[in-house]
C-alpha positions as CSV (number, residue, x, y, z in Angstrom):
1,M,35.5,-5.7,0.9
2,R,38.9,-7.1,0.8
3,P,40.6,-6.6,-3.0
4,G,42.3,-9.3,-4.4
5,R,45.6,-9.9,-6.3
6,H,44.5,-8.0,-9.1
7,A,42.4,-4.6,-7.4
8,P,41.1,-2.0,-9.0
9,D,43.1,1.6,-9.0
10,D,41.5,4.6,-7.0
11,A,40.7,5.8,-10.6
12,L,38.9,2.9,-11.4
13,L,37.2,2.5,-8.0
14,L,35.4,5.6,-8.3
15,K,34.3,5.1,-11.6
16,M,32.6,1.9,-10.6
17,L,30.8,4.5,-7.7
18,H,30.0,6.5,-10.4
19,S,28.6,3.9,-12.7
20,M,26.3,2.4,-9.9
21,K,25.1,5.3,-8.5
22,L,24.1,6.3,-12.6
23,T,22.6,3.2,-13.4
24,R,19.8,4.0,-10.3
25,A,19.3,6.7,-10.6
26,L,18.6,6.2,-14.1
27,E,16.4,3.3,-13.1
28,Y,14.5,5.8,-10.7
29,R,14.0,8.0,-13.0
30,I,12.2,5.4,-15.3
31,E,10.1,3.4,-13.0
32,R,9.7,6.1,-10.5
33,K,8.6,8.6,-12.3
34,L,8.1,8.7,-16.2
35,Y,6.4,5.3,-15.9
36,R,3.9,6.8,-13.4
37,Q,3.6,10.0,-15.4
38,G,2.3,7.7,-18.3
39,K,5.0,8.1,-20.4
40,I,5.8,4.3,-20.2
41,V,3.7,1.9,-21.8
42,G,4.2,-1.8,-20.8
43,G,6.2,-3.8,-17.9
44,V,9.7,-2.3,-16.3
45,Y,11.7,-4.2,-14.4
46,V,14.7,-2.6,-12.8
47,G,17.8,-3.9,-11.0
48,R,17.8,-2.3,-7.4
49,G,20.1,-3.5,-5.3
50,Q,21.8,-5.6,-7.8
51,E,24.2,-2.8,-8.9
52,A,27.4,-4.3,-8.0
53,I,27.1,-7.4,-10.4
54,S,26.5,-5.2,-13.1
55,V,29.3,-3.2,-12.2
56,G,31.7,-5.7,-11.4
57,A,31.3,-7.4,-14.4
58,A,31.5,-5.4,-16.8
59,M,34.5,-3.7,-15.9
60,H,36.2,-6.9,-16.9
61,I,34.5,-6.7,-20.7
62,R,36.7,-5.3,-23.2
63,R,36.0,-3.4,-25.7
64,G,37.4,-0.7,-28.0
65,G,39.6,-2.8,-30.2
66,G,37.8,-3.9,-32.8
67,E,36.1,-7.0,-34.2
68,D,38.5,-9.1,-33.2
69,Y,39.2,-7.5,-30.0
70,D,35.9,-6.6,-27.9
71,D,34.5,-9.5,-26.5
72,I,30.8,-9.9,-26.3
73,V,27.5,-9.3,-23.8
74,S,24.4,-10.7,-23.4
75,P,22.8,-8.8,-20.7
76,S,19.5,-9.3,-18.8
77,H,16.8,-6.8,-18.2
78,R,18.1,-6.1,-14.8
79,D,21.6,-5.5,-15.9
80,M,21.3,-1.5,-16.7
81,A,24.7,-0.7,-16.0
82,V,26.3,-3.5,-18.8
83,F,24.1,-1.2,-21.1
84,L,25.6,1.6,-19.7
85,M,29.3,0.8,-19.5
86,Q,29.2,-0.1,-23.0
87,G,28.7,3.3,-24.2
88,V,24.8,3.3,-24.5
89,P,24.2,6.8,-23.8
90,P,21.3,7.3,-21.4
91,E,19.3,9.2,-23.7
92,R,19.0,6.8,-26.4
93,I,17.7,4.2,-23.3
94,L,15.4,6.6,-22.1
95,A,14.3,6.7,-26.4
96,Q,13.7,3.3,-25.8
97,Y,11.8,2.7,-22.6
98,M,9.4,5.6,-24.9
99,G,8.9,4.2,-27.8
100,R,10.6,6.7,-29.7
101,G,12.5,6.1,-33.0
102,A,15.7,6.9,-31.5
103,G,15.5,4.2,-29.1
104,L,17.8,0.7,-29.6
105,T,15.1,-0.8,-30.7
106,R,13.4,2.0,-33.2
107,G,10.7,2.3,-31.0
108,R,9.2,-1.1,-31.7
109,D,9.5,-2.6,-28.2
110,G,9.9,-1.4,-24.6
111,N,12.8,-1.8,-22.7
112,M,13.0,-5.7,-23.2
113,H,14.7,-7.8,-26.0
114,M,16.8,-4.6,-26.4
115,G,20.6,-4.3,-27.4
116,D,22.5,-2.9,-29.7
117,L,25.4,-5.4,-32.2
118,R,27.8,-2.2,-32.2
119,H,28.2,-1.6,-28.4
120,R,28.4,-5.7,-28.2
121,L,25.5,-6.3,-26.8
122,V,23.3,-9.3,-27.7
123,A,19.2,-8.4,-27.6
124,F,17.8,-10.5,-24.7
125,I,14.1,-11.9,-24.4
126,S,12.0,-12.2,-21.1
127,H,12.7,-16.1,-21.8
128,L,16.1,-15.6,-20.2
129,G,17.3,-19.1,-20.5
130,D,17.5,-19.3,-24.7
131,S,20.4,-16.4,-23.9
132,I,22.8,-18.8,-22.6
133,P,23.1,-21.1,-25.8
134,V,23.3,-18.0,-27.7
135,A,26.0,-16.3,-25.3
136,A,28.0,-20.2,-26.5
137,G,27.3,-19.7,-29.8
138,C,29.6,-16.1,-29.7
139,A,32.4,-18.3,-27.8
140,L,32.8,-20.9,-30.1
141,A,33.2,-18.3,-33.2
142,F,35.9,-17.0,-31.3
143,T,37.4,-20.1,-30.8
144,M,37.0,-20.9,-34.5
145,R,38.7,-17.7,-35.2
146,G,41.9,-17.5,-33.0
147,T,41.2,-14.7,-31.0
148,D,41.1,-14.9,-27.0
149,Q,37.6,-13.0,-26.9
150,V,35.3,-13.5,-24.3
151,S,31.4,-13.8,-24.3
152,F,29.3,-13.0,-21.2
153,C,26.6,-14.2,-20.3
154,F,24.2,-12.9,-17.2
155,F,21.0,-14.1,-16.0
156,G,18.7,-15.0,-12.7
157,E,19.0,-17.6,-10.8
158,G,14.9,-18.6,-12.7
159,A,16.9,-19.4,-15.4
160,T,19.0,-21.8,-14.5
161,S,15.9,-24.2,-13.8
162,R,15.1,-24.3,-18.0
163,G,16.2,-26.8,-20.3
164,D,18.2,-24.6,-22.7
165,W,20.2,-23.2,-19.9
166,H,22.0,-26.5,-18.8
167,E,21.8,-27.3,-23.0
168,G,24.0,-24.3,-23.6
169,L,26.4,-24.7,-20.5
170,N,26.8,-28.8,-21.4
171,F,27.6,-27.4,-24.8
172,A,30.3,-24.8,-23.7
173,A,31.9,-26.9,-21.3
174,V,32.2,-29.7,-24.0
175,R,33.5,-27.7,-26.4
176,K,35.7,-25.6,-24.0
177,L,34.4,-22.1,-24.8
178,P,35.3,-18.9,-23.2
179,V,31.9,-18.4,-21.6
180,I,31.6,-16.3,-18.4
181,F,27.9,-17.0,-17.1
182,I,27.1,-14.9,-14.6
183,C,24.3,-15.6,-12.0
184,N,22.0,-12.5,-10.4
185,N,20.4,-14.5,-7.7
186,N,18.0,-12.4,-6.4
187,Q,16.5,-14.9,-4.6
188,Y,13.1,-14.5,-6.4
189,A,12.2,-15.3,-9.7
190,Y,9.1,-13.5,-10.0
191,S,7.3,-14.4,-7.2
192,T,8.5,-18.1,-6.6
193,H,11.0,-17.8,-3.8
194,V,14.9,-19.8,-4.8
195,S,14.2,-22.4,-1.9
196,K,11.4,-23.9,-4.2
197,Q,13.5,-24.0,-7.7
198,M,16.1,-26.2,-6.5
199,R,17.9,-28.6,-4.3
200,V,20.9,-27.4,-4.2
201,E,22.3,-25.4,-1.8
202,R,24.2,-22.8,-4.7
203,V,23.3,-21.9,-8.0
204,S,27.1,-22.9,-8.6
205,D,26.9,-26.0,-7.4
206,R,25.1,-27.3,-10.8
207,A,28.3,-26.6,-12.1
208,A,30.0,-29.6,-11.4
209,G,27.9,-31.2,-13.3
210,Y,29.3,-30.2,-16.1
211,G,32.9,-30.5,-15.1
212,I,33.5,-26.4,-15.2
213,P,34.8,-24.4,-12.4
214,G,31.4,-23.1,-9.7
215,E,31.7,-19.5,-7.5
216,S,29.2,-18.6,-5.1
217,A,29.9,-14.8,-3.8
218,D,28.3,-11.6,-2.0
219,G,26.7,-10.0,-4.7
220,N,26.3,-7.0,-2.8
221,D,30.1,-6.6,-2.5
222,L,31.2,-4.4,-5.4
223,L,35.2,-6.0,-4.8
224,A,33.9,-9.7,-4.6
225,V,32.3,-9.1,-7.6
226,Y,35.2,-7.8,-9.1
227,D,37.4,-10.6,-8.0
228,G,35.8,-13.3,-9.3
229,V,34.8,-12.3,-12.7
230,G,38.6,-11.3,-13.2
231,R,39.5,-14.6,-12.3
232,A,37.0,-16.4,-14.4
233,V,37.9,-13.8,-17.2
234,R,41.8,-15.0,-16.8
235,R,40.2,-18.7,-17.3
236,A,38.7,-18.5,-20.3
237,R,40.9,-16.4,-22.3
238,G,43.5,-18.7,-21.0
239,G,42.1,-20.9,-23.3
240,E,40.8,-23.1,-20.0
241,G,37.2,-22.5,-20.8
242,P,33.8,-21.2,-19.1
243,S,33.0,-20.4,-15.5
244,L,29.5,-20.6,-13.8
245,L,29.7,-17.7,-11.1
246,E,26.9,-16.9,-8.6
247,F,26.5,-13.6,-6.8
248,V,23.7,-13.9,-4.2
249,T,21.6,-10.1,-4.0
250,F,18.6,-9.3,-3.2
251,R,16.1,-7.7,-5.9
252,M,14.8,-4.2,-3.9
253,T,11.8,-3.8,-5.5
254,G,8.6,-5.9,-7.2
255,H,9.6,-8.5,-10.3
256,S,8.0,-5.1,-12.5
257,A,7.1,-1.4,-11.6
258,H,4.0,-3.2,-11.6
259,D,4.1,-5.6,-9.1
260,D,4.5,-4.8,-5.3
261,A,5.9,-7.6,-3.6
262,G,3.8,-8.7,-1.4
263,Y,4.7,-12.2,-1.7
264,V,8.2,-11.4,0.3
265,P,8.4,-10.7,3.5
266,K,8.8,-7.3,4.7
267,A,12.3,-7.7,7.1
268,E,13.8,-9.5,4.1
269,F,13.3,-6.4,2.7
270,E,14.6,-5.2,5.8
271,E,17.4,-7.1,5.9
272,W,18.7,-6.6,2.4
273,E,18.5,-2.8,2.5
274,R,21.1,-2.6,5.4
275,K,23.3,-4.8,2.6
276,D,23.2,-1.8,0.2
277,P,25.6,-2.1,-2.2
278,I,25.9,1.3,-3.2
279,E,26.1,2.5,0.6
280,R,28.2,-0.6,1.5
281,F,30.8,0.5,-1.3
282,Q,30.9,4.5,-0.9
283,D,31.8,4.1,2.8
284,A,34.7,2.0,2.1
285,L,35.7,4.7,-0.3
286,S,35.1,7.6,2.4
287,R,37.4,5.1,5.0
288,R,39.7,5.1,2.0
289,R,39.4,9.0,1.7
290,L,38.8,8.9,-1.6
291,V,35.3,10.7,-1.7
292,D,33.5,12.5,1.3
293,A,30.2,14.1,1.9
294,G,30.4,17.0,-1.1
295,A,32.4,14.9,-3.5
296,I,29.2,12.3,-3.5
297,K,26.9,15.1,-3.3
298,E,28.6,16.3,-6.3
299,M,28.5,13.6,-7.6
300,E,24.7,12.7,-7.5
301,A,24.4,16.5,-8.6
302,R,26.2,15.9,-12.0
303,I,24.5,12.6,-12.5
304,E,20.8,14.5,-12.2
305,S,21.6,16.8,-14.0
306,E,23.0,14.6,-17.1
307,L,19.6,12.7,-16.8
308,D,17.3,15.7,-17.6
309,E,19.5,17.0,-20.4
310,A,18.8,12.7,-21.5
311,V,15.1,13.0,-20.1
312,A,14.5,16.4,-22.6
313,W,16.1,14.6,-25.4
314,A,14.2,11.8,-25.6
315,E,11.2,13.5,-25.4
316,R,11.4,15.4,-28.3
317,Q,12.6,12.2,-29.9
318,R,9.6,11.4,-32.8
319,Y,7.6,8.1,-32.4
320,P,8.3,5.7,-35.5
321,E,6.1,5.9,-38.4
322,P,4.5,2.8,-39.0
323,E,6.6,1.4,-42.1
324,E,9.4,1.2,-40.2
325,C,8.2,-1.9,-38.2
326,L,9.6,-3.4,-41.7
327,I,13.0,-1.9,-41.2
328,G,15.8,-4.5,-39.7
329,V,13.6,-7.6,-39.9
330,Y,15.4,-9.5,-42.4
331,H,18.8,-9.4,-44.0
332,E,19.4,-6.1,-46.4
333,E,22.5,-5.6,-48.2
334,G,23.4,-1.7,-48.4
335,P,23.7,1.1,-45.6
336,R,21.8,1.1,-43.0
337,P,19.6,4.2,-42.3
338,G,20.8,7.5,-41.8
339,G,24.0,7.1,-43.8
340,G,25.9,3.4,-42.2
341,P,26.5,3.0,-38.2
342,E,28.3,6.2,-37.7
343,G,25.8,8.2,-39.8
344,E,22.6,6.5,-37.4
345,R,25.2,7.6,-34.1
346,R,25.2,11.8,-35.3
347,A,21.2,11.4,-36.1
348,W,20.5,10.1,-32.8
349,R,22.9,12.3,-31.2
């Protein structure tokens, strides 16, 4: 784990460790507890083993400066850390999974298809290739406005075999748009291994066909992700166009909570368990004497306490009324329910 020219300082390193641990702990609650307790109806998709990609990339997302400053993000269903780091509270995410009215889609879905433009998060759908043209469209808007904002787009390697993925990539390349295309190559598109999906050795090899930079790196090495995304962002903000980044990792669970991943050889799980991104990063910080066993235990205890409160809050929220299914379907003039965005936020909290 060797930092590049723009290495994060100690405070950011600790923030990244906390973000990875919070992400895994939250998804553990969702997949291993709430789902099995029958409190979540529908599919549950998590990114265990892939946390370094979301966290390392999200550190470069610009936020907090207003409409002509903040970047935009198109996450996938395995990028929980992006939601958290963009400012979505854990309790609202839990409310989303439990179908409560305080969820991101007001109780009209589970964890799929969620987003929140107030946090600059474009809602995704299960056909993840569809996000690529949308992300390119957002970047086109930035170019037309003359800002240096960047569009971040996350997806799995399976999406790169879809036609809309190639169309979106080509459009972004031709128009030289500020998009960072981030591939979480976790080896399996549901149950199809990457070797059965494409003839090229690396997903990043596909970038050459569109005349844009393509890079591959270890997706379980947080600083490698941070460094690679940082370079791509600097290119995008500098007017040099899009980049395709492939981060090789492994999905340390089934496709969803109901999938036992019986199609994955046991040896693969054992091999990638030894490459766990959180353990690797934690060990690296321990060698630098930024954390010790006591500090780690305290951090984990704080996270568990925070999640206890978040679960309790989410369980107290009401289920939506049937007529609320009509809210937000079509554009409506006037304030949002709850007195506008700020009022809505206060009501949820």
